[in-house]
SEKEFI-941831 format. One record per atom (N, C-alpha, C): z, x, y; residue in one letter; atom name; residue number from 1. Coordinates in steps of 0.001 Angstrom, whole numbers. Example, Ala and Ser with C-alpha at 12.3 -4.5 7.8 and 13.67 -1.06 7.14 Angstrom:
% residues 2
        z        x        y  residu  atome  num
     7800    13190    -5690       A      N    1
     7800    12300    -4500       A     CA    1
     7800    13200    -3300       A      C    1
     7080    12850    -2250       S      N    2
     7140    13670    -1060       S     CA    2
     7870    12900       30       S      C    2
//
This chain:
% residues 49
        z        x        y  residu  atome  num
    13030     3581    51610       X      N    1
    12061     3880    50576       X     CA    1
    12753     4324    49292       X      C    1
    13789     5150    49412       X      N    2
    14453     5678    48226       X     CA    2
    15135     4599    47375       X      C    2
    15823     3597    47960       X      N    3
    16410     2551    47109       X     CA    3
    15365     1823    46261       X      C    3
    14179     1639    46797       X      N    4
    13109     1008    46023       X     CA    4
    12685     1873    44856       X      C    4
    12601     3187    45062       X      N    5
    12231     4118    43999       X     CA    5
    13297     4123    42909       X      C    5
    14552     4094    43315       X      N    6
    15661     4095    42363       X     CA    6
    15618     2854    41479       X      C    6
    15320     1702    42064       X      N    7
    15219      470    41292       X     CA    7
    14073      516    40307       X      C    7
    12964     1103    40715       X      N    8
    11801     1228    39829       X     CA    8
    12121     2148    38668       X      C    8
    12782     3270    38946       X      N    9
    13150     4224    37902       X     CA    9
    14113     3588    36914       X      C    9
    15095     2857    37401       X      N   10
    16062     2195    36536       X     CA   10
    15379     1156    35656       X      C   10
    14465      400    36221       X      N   11
    13747     -605    35443       X     CA   11
    12913       56    34348       X      C   11
    12286     1172    34652       X      N   12
    11484     1888    33664       X     CA   12
    12365     2430    32540       X      C   12
    13542     2928    32885       X      N   13
    14471     3441    31872       X     CA   13
    14945     2314    30957       X      C   13
    15277     1182    31534       X      N   14
    15716       34    30739       X     CA   14
    14603     -448    29817       X      C   14
    13379     -459    30314       X      N   15
    12227     -866    29500       X     CA   15
    12040       96    28334       X      C   15
    12201     1390    28572       X      N   16
    12069     2392    27511       X     CA   16
    13164     2199    26462       X      C   16
    14383     1929    26893       X      N   17
    15486     1682    25953       X     CA   17
    15211      436    25115       X      C   17
    14724     -605    25763       X      N   18
    14415    -1849    25058       X     CA   18
    13348    -1608    23999       X      C   18
    12309     -880    24339       X      N   19
    11231     -588    23386       X     CA   19
    11737      247    22219       X      C   19
    12653     1188    22469       X      N   20
    13222     2001    21397       X     CA   20
    14014     1130    20415       X      C   20
    14784      202    20941       X      N   21
    15575     -694    20091       X     CA   21
    14669    -1632    19303       X      C   21
    13651    -2163    19953       X      N   22
    12716    -3048    19269       X     CA   22
    12008    -2294    18144       X      C   22
    11630    -1046    18376       X      N   23
    10995     -231    17347       X     CA   23
    11907      -20    16152       X      C   23
    13175      244    16411       X      N   24
    14155      419    15347       X     CA   24
    14310     -867    14536       X      C   24
    14398    -2001    15211       X      N   25
    14543    -3274    14514       X     CA   25
    13296    -3616    13701       X      C   25
    12115    -3303    14227       X      N   26
    10880    -3547    13466       X     CA   26
    10873    -2735    12179       X      C   26
    11306    -1472    12249       X      N   27
    11363     -624    11054       X     CA   27
    12326    -1213    10025       X      C   27
    13452    -1721    10479       X      N   28
    14415    -2328     9558       X     CA   28
    13849    -3591     8903       X      C   28
    13146    -4399     9667       X      N   29
    12547    -5621     9129       X     CA   29
    11489    -5270     8090       X      C   29
    10648    -4288     8392       X      N   30
     9618    -3882     7429       X     CA   30
    10246    -3375     6131       X      C   30
    11295    -2577     6240       X      N   31
    11976    -2070     5054       X     CA   31
    12581    -3211     4243       X      C   31
    13176    -4174     4911       X      N   32
    13815    -5274     4190       X     CA   32
    12772    -6153     3491       X      C   32
    11611    -6304     4088       X      N   33
    10547    -7100     3461       X     CA   33
    10017    -6428     2196       X      C   33
     9978    -5101     2208       X      N   34
     9476    -4366     1042       X     CA   34
    10560    -4112        9       X      C   34
    11788    -4444      315       X      N   35
    12885    -4223     -608       X     CA   35
    13325    -2770     -665       X      C   35
    13033    -2026      367       X      N   36
    13381     -611      432       X     CA   36
    14849     -482      822       X      C   36
    15498      539      269       X      N   37
    16876      837      642       X     CA   37
    16895     1161     2142       X      C   37
    17793      569     2880       X      N   38
    17851      731     4329       X     CA   38
    18228     2166     4685       X      C   38
    17485     2732     5638       X      N   39
    17781     4084     6110       X     CA   39
    18962     4044     7064       X      C   39
    19614     5174     7201       X      N   40
    20724     5285     8138       X     CA   40
    20161     5730     9475       X      C   40
    20396     4929    10502       X      N   41
    19947     5253    11843       X     CA   41
    21147     5700    12657       X      C   41
    21026     6870    13259       X      N   42
    22094     7373    14122       X     CA   42
    21649     7273    15572       X      C   42
    22539     6823    16389       X      N   43
    22253     6793    17819       X     CA   43
    22213     8233    18337       X      C   43
    21519     8458    19413       X      N   44
    21387     9819    19938       X     CA   44
    22732    10462    20261       X      C   44
    23708     9661    20596       X      N   45
    24993    10216    20995       X     CA   45
    25937    10428    19808       X      C   45
    25563    10002    18614       X      N   46
    26431    10200    17456       X     CA   46
    26280    11608    16900       X      C   46
    27379    12157    16433       X      N   47
    27384    13493    15861       X     CA   47
    26906    13388    14412       X      C   47
    26056    14327    13992       X      N   48
    25474    14286    12658       X     CA   48
    26431    14731    11564       X      C   48
    27525    15360    11882       X      N   49
    28450    15816    10846       X     CA   49
    29733    15096    10909       X      C   49
//
């Protein structure tokens, strides 16, 4: 039973990551269409300083 749960959890995590990336790309496309200066996107693991 546990290996099945682990596979489901991993699939859900991958889906969440995919949606986060798609959201970021959509924001970039919208900005480029409006001619807005591109914002700087930092990955969660990057240090802000």
